[in-house]
C-alpha positions as CSV (number, residue, x, y, z in Angstrom):
1,X,-36.2,-12.8,18.3
2,X,-39.9,-13.6,17.7
3,X,-40.9,-14.9,14.4
4,X,-43.9,-13.6,12.4
5,X,-46.1,-16.4,13.5
6,X,-45.4,-16.3,16.9
7,X,-45.9,-12.9,16.9
8,X,-49.7,-13.0,15.1
9,X,-50.3,-15.7,17.6
10,X,-49.3,-13.4,20.2
11,X,-51.4,-10.7,18.8
12,X,-54.5,-12.6,18.5
13,X,-54.5,-14.0,21.8
14,X,-54.2,-10.1,23.5
15,X,-56.9,-8.7,21.2
16,X,-59.3,-11.5,21.6
17,X,-59.3,-11.1,25.5
18,X,-59.4,-7.6,25.7
19,X,-62.4,-7.5,23.0
20,X,-64.0,-10.5,25.3
21,X,-63.3,-8.5,28.2
22,X,-65.2,-5.6,26.8
23,X,-68.3,-7.6,25.2
24,X,-68.7,-9.5,28.9
25,X,-68.6,-6.1,30.8
26,X,-71.1,-4.7,27.9
27,X,-73.2,-8.2,28.1
28,X,-73.4,-8.2,32.1
29,X,-74.1,-4.5,32.8
30,X,-77.4,-3.6,31.4
31,X,-81.0,-5.4,31.6
32,X,-83.0,-6.3,28.8
33,X,-86.6,-6.7,28.1
34,X,-87.9,-9.3,29.2
35,X,-85.7,-10.1,32.4
36,X,-87.0,-10.6,35.8
37,X,-87.0,-7.5,38.1
38,X,-84.3,-7.6,40.6
39,X,-86.0,-8.7,43.4
40,X,-87.8,-11.6,41.5
41,X,-85.6,-14.2,42.1
42,X,-87.6,-16.9,43.8
43,X,-84.1,-17.3,45.8
44,X,-86.1,-16.7,49.7
45,X,-84.8,-18.5,53.1
46,X,-86.4,-18.3,56.2
47,X,-89.6,-16.9,54.6
48,X,-88.1,-13.2,54.9
49,X,-84.3,-13.5,53.5
50,X,-84.6,-12.8,49.7
51,X,-81.9,-12.6,47.4
52,X,-81.7,-9.9,45.0
53,X,-80.2,-9.7,41.6
54,X,-79.3,-6.0,41.3
55,X,-77.1,-4.8,38.5
56,X,-73.8,-3.3,39.6
57,X,-73.5,0.5,40.3
58,X,-72.7,2.0,37.0
59,X,-69.5,3.7,38.5
60,X,-68.2,0.0,39.2
61,X,-68.7,-1.1,35.7
62,X,-66.9,2.1,34.3
63,X,-63.7,1.3,36.3
64,X,-63.5,-2.0,34.1
65,X,-63.9,0.0,31.1
66,X,-60.9,2.4,32.4
67,X,-58.6,-0.4,33.0
68,X,-59.1,-2.0,29.5
69,X,-58.4,1.5,28.1
70,X,-55.2,1.4,30.3
71,X,-54.5,-2.0,28.9
72,X,-54.8,-1.0,25.2
73,X,-52.5,2.2,26.2
74,X,-49.9,-0.3,27.8
75,X,-49.9,-2.3,24.5
76,X,-49.2,0.8,22.8
77,X,-46.6,2.1,24.6
78,X,-44.8,-1.1,26.0
79,X,-44.1,-4.2,23.6
80,X,-46.8,-6.1,24.4
81,X,-48.4,-7.0,21.0
82,X,-45.9,-9.9,19.7
83,X,-42.9,-8.4,17.6
84,X,-44.2,-4.7,17.7
85,X,-41.8,-2.7,19.8
86,X,-44.2,-0.3,21.1
87,X,-43.6,3.8,21.3
88,X,-41.3,3.4,24.1
89,X,-39.2,0.9,22.4
90,X,-38.3,-0.4,25.8
91,X,-36.8,-3.8,25.9
92,X,-35.7,-6.0,29.1
93,X,-32.3,-6.2,27.3
94,X,-32.0,-2.3,27.5
95,X,-33.4,-2.3,31.2
96,X,-30.9,-4.8,32.3
97,X,-28.0,-3.6,30.7
98,X,-28.9,-0.2,32.4
99,X,-29.5,-1.3,35.5
100,X,-26.2,-3.4,35.3
101,X,-24.2,-0.2,34.5
102,X,-25.6,1.5,37.6
103,X,-24.7,-1.2,39.8
104,X,-21.3,-1.8,38.1
105,X,-20.4,2.2,38.6
106,X,-21.5,1.3,42.3
107,X,-19.0,-1.7,42.3
108,X,-16.0,0.0,40.7
109,X,-16.0,2.4,43.9
110,X,-15.9,-0.4,46.2
111,X,-13.6,-2.6,44.3
112,X,-11.5,0.0,41.9
113,X,-8.6,0.5,44.3
114,X,-7.7,-3.0,44.2
115,X,-7.7,-3.5,40.6
116,X,-4.5,-5.1,39.6
117,X,-3.0,-6.0,42.8
118,X,-1.5,-9.2,43.4
119,X,-3.0,-12.3,45.2
120,X,-0.5,-11.8,47.9
121,X,-1.2,-8.3,49.1
122,X,-5.0,-9.0,48.7
123,X,-4.6,-11.8,51.4
124,X,-2.7,-9.4,53.6
125,X,-5.7,-6.6,53.1
126,X,-8.3,-7.1,56.1
127,X,-10.8,-5.0,53.9
128,X,-10.0,-6.9,50.8
129,X,-10.7,-10.3,52.8
130,X,-14.0,-9.1,54.1
131,X,-15.1,-8.4,50.6
132,X,-13.5,-12.0,49.4
133,X,-15.2,-13.5,52.4
134,X,-18.8,-11.7,51.1
135,X,-18.2,-12.8,47.5
136,X,-17.2,-16.4,48.7
137,X,-20.5,-16.6,50.7
138,X,-22.8,-15.5,47.7
139,X,-20.6,-17.5,45.1
140,X,-18.7,-20.7,46.4
141,X,-20.0,-21.4,49.9
142,X,-22.6,-23.7,47.9
143,X,-20.2,-26.3,47.2
144,X,-17.2,-25.7,49.5
145,X,-19.3,-24.7,52.6
146,X,-19.8,-21.3,54.6
147,X,-16.4,-21.8,55.9
148,X,-14.5,-23.4,53.0
149,X,-14.2,-26.8,54.6
150,X,-15.9,-28.5,51.5
151,X,-17.7,-31.8,51.6
152,X,-17.8,-35.0,49.6
153,X,-16.6,-34.0,46.0
154,X,-15.8,-30.6,46.8
155,X,-12.5,-30.0,47.8
156,X,-11.6,-28.7,51.4
157,X,-9.9,-24.7,51.3
158,X,-8.7,-24.8,54.7
159,X,-5.9,-27.3,54.1
160,X,-2.6,-27.1,52.2
161,X,-3.8,-29.7,49.7
162,X,-4.7,-28.1,46.4
163,X,-4.8,-30.7,43.4
164,X,-4.5,-27.8,40.9
165,X,-2.0,-26.3,42.7
166,X,-1.5,-23.6,45.5
167,X,0.3,-20.8,44.2
168,X,-1.4,-17.1,44.2
169,X,-1.7,-17.4,40.5
170,X,-3.0,-21.0,40.4
171,X,-5.5,-20.2,42.6
172,X,-6.4,-17.2,40.8
173,X,-6.9,-19.3,37.6
174,X,-9.0,-21.6,39.1
175,X,-11.4,-18.8,39.9
176,X,-11.3,-17.4,36.6
177,X,-11.3,-20.3,34.3
178,X,-12.4,-23.3,36.5
179,X,-11.2,-26.8,36.6
180,X,-12.2,-30.1,35.1
181,X,-10.7,-33.4,36.7
182,X,-11.8,-36.4,35.2
183,X,-10.6,-39.5,36.4
184,X,-11.5,-42.3,33.9
185,X,-13.4,-45.5,34.8
186,X,-10.7,-48.5,35.3
187,X,-12.8,-51.3,36.1
188,X,-13.6,-53.3,32.9
189,X,-9.7,-52.6,31.6
190,X,-8.6,-53.8,35.1
191,X,-10.5,-57.0,35.3
192,X,-9.6,-57.7,31.9
193,X,-6.0,-57.9,33.1
194,X,-5.8,-58.6,36.7
195,X,-8.9,-60.8,37.1
196,X,-12.2,-60.6,39.2
197,X,-9.9,-59.2,42.1
198,X,-8.0,-56.8,40.4
199,X,-9.9,-53.4,41.4
200,X,-9.5,-54.8,45.4
201,X,-6.0,-55.3,44.7
202,X,-5.5,-51.8,43.6
203,X,-7.7,-50.5,46.1
204,X,-5.4,-52.7,49.0
205,X,-2.3,-50.9,47.2
206,X,-3.2,-47.3,47.1
207,X,-4.1,-47.3,50.5
208,X,-0.6,-48.6,51.2
209,X,0.5,-45.2,49.5
210,X,-1.0,-42.9,52.5
211,X,0.0,-45.6,55.1
212,X,3.4,-46.4,54.5
213,X,3.4,-48.4,57.8
214,X,1.2,-51.1,55.9
215,X,3.9,-51.6,53.2
216,X,3.7,-54.5,50.4
217,X,5.2,-57.1,52.9
218,X,2.9,-59.9,53.6
219,X,0.2,-58.1,51.6
220,X,-0.2,-60.1,48.7
221,X,-3.3,-58.0,47.5
222,X,-1.1,-54.6,47.7
223,X,1.8,-56.5,45.8
224,X,-0.6,-57.4,42.9
225,X,-2.0,-53.9,42.7
226,X,1.0,-52.4,42.5
227,X,2.0,-54.0,39.3
228,X,-1.8,-53.0,37.8
229,X,-1.2,-49.6,39.1
230,X,2.5,-49.1,37.6
231,X,0.9,-50.4,34.5
232,X,-2.2,-48.1,34.1
233,X,-2.1,-45.4,36.9
234,X,1.4,-44.0,36.9
235,X,0.5,-41.9,33.9
236,X,-1.3,-39.2,35.4
237,X,-0.5,-40.2,39.3
238,X,3.0,-40.8,39.1
239,X,5.2,-43.8,39.9
240,X,4.8,-43.0,43.4
241,X,1.7,-41.7,43.5
242,X,2.6,-38.3,44.2
243,X,-0.3,-37.0,41.5
244,X,0.1,-34.1,38.7
245,X,-1.0,-31.0,39.5
246,X,-1.0,-29.6,35.7
247,X,-4.0,-32.2,35.4
248,X,-5.5,-32.2,38.6
249,X,-4.3,-35.9,39.5
250,X,-4.6,-36.2,43.1
251,X,-1.7,-37.0,45.7
252,X,-2.5,-40.6,46.8
253,X,0.2,-40.1,49.8
254,X,-1.6,-37.6,51.6
255,X,-4.6,-39.4,53.2
256,X,-6.9,-36.7,51.7
257,X,-9.3,-38.7,49.6
258,X,-11.7,-35.8,47.9
259,X,-14.5,-38.7,47.4
260,X,-14.2,-40.7,50.7
261,X,-11.4,-43.3,51.7
262,X,-13.8,-45.9,52.2
263,X,-13.3,-49.4,50.3
264,X,-16.6,-48.6,48.6
265,X,-16.0,-45.1,47.4
266,X,-12.4,-46.2,46.2
267,X,-13.7,-49.0,44.5
268,X,-16.3,-47.2,42.8
269,X,-13.7,-44.2,42.0
270,X,-11.7,-47.0,40.4
271,X,-14.7,-48.8,38.3
272,X,-16.7,-46.0,37.4
273,X,-14.6,-43.0,37.2
274,X,-15.2,-39.0,38.5
275,X,-16.0,-36.1,37.0
276,X,-15.3,-32.7,39.1
277,X,-16.0,-29.6,37.8
278,X,-15.1,-26.4,38.9
279,X,-17.4,-23.6,37.1
280,X,-15.3,-20.7,35.6
281,X,-16.0,-17.2,37.3
282,X,-14.1,-14.9,35.8
283,X,-16.9,-13.5,33.0
284,X,-19.2,-13.6,36.0
285,X,-17.3,-11.9,38.7
286,X,-14.6,-9.5,36.4
287,X,-11.2,-9.7,37.0
288,X,-10.9,-7.5,40.1
289,X,-13.4,-9.4,42.1
290,X,-12.1,-12.7,40.8
291,X,-8.7,-11.6,42.6
292,X,-10.5,-10.4,45.7
293,X,-12.1,-13.7,46.3
294,X,-9.0,-15.9,44.8
295,X,-6.9,-14.0,47.7
296,X,-10.0,-15.1,50.5
297,X,-9.4,-18.8,49.1
298,X,-6.0,-18.6,49.5
299,X,-5.9,-17.1,53.0
300,X,-8.3,-20.0,53.9
301,X,-5.1,-22.6,53.7
302,X,-2.9,-19.8,55.6
303,X,-4.7,-19.7,58.9
304,X,-7.9,-17.4,59.7
305,X,-8.5,-14.5,57.2
306,X,-7.4,-11.6,58.7
307,X,-10.4,-9.2,59.4
308,X,-12.8,-11.9,59.7
309,X,-14.7,-13.5,62.1
């Protein structure tokens, strides 16, 4: 809602601009006593090329006056004068709502037959998967990639690793409500507990979880890291490092590293923490389209989606 002060400010600007245009047209569109003749400009080149100063044709000036009249009519009809609504009572919000209602009817014709269908049923429907792929391309591919294979910090949807659970209902919940995965920064805490090598020790131990062949035998750093892990990390990742899907804590034994498996990346994760956000799409897409795109994402981890190329 525009305040009165802003409204009068806009009205003043509009009126002054229109009045200024009219004054400028009037001032420049007529000759006055004492003006030099149109041919008397003293602008001559090559002895016989003279620049004249003839006024514009009257019909040309009148076209400008017509645009001024049009502008005034426009301001009366549409809300162009501050908070004055205009005789048409038009608003961008009403226009948006009308356009949206029209498009929603079109979408209802396309997606109506999928209302209330389960994710499993949608994932088995080739036509539904084609629609899901289109929705995915418009809304999800920016982060997860066009093929759903993700990137650093963005999950790969084509494998069977789901930090928040990979059941149909869990995938749908991720789409509709979004997710926030928070890994707290533990650098200072670990250093205080285990000294300056504490973070490196925990990194060494975490590596053994996804590579059991490394083991703790003859690995002093990993053995020291296990003690710290048991003290701080098991609350989220579990005693065996299997993670906790209810809170999005990753399984550390599957050799999948969302933020990279390099030593520097693991150190940064432990020292600074991570905060991954999956935006909620329920309000944007609506119930049925959320189900359709969730079914497509669900199908990606179960082989090539039917009906897609």
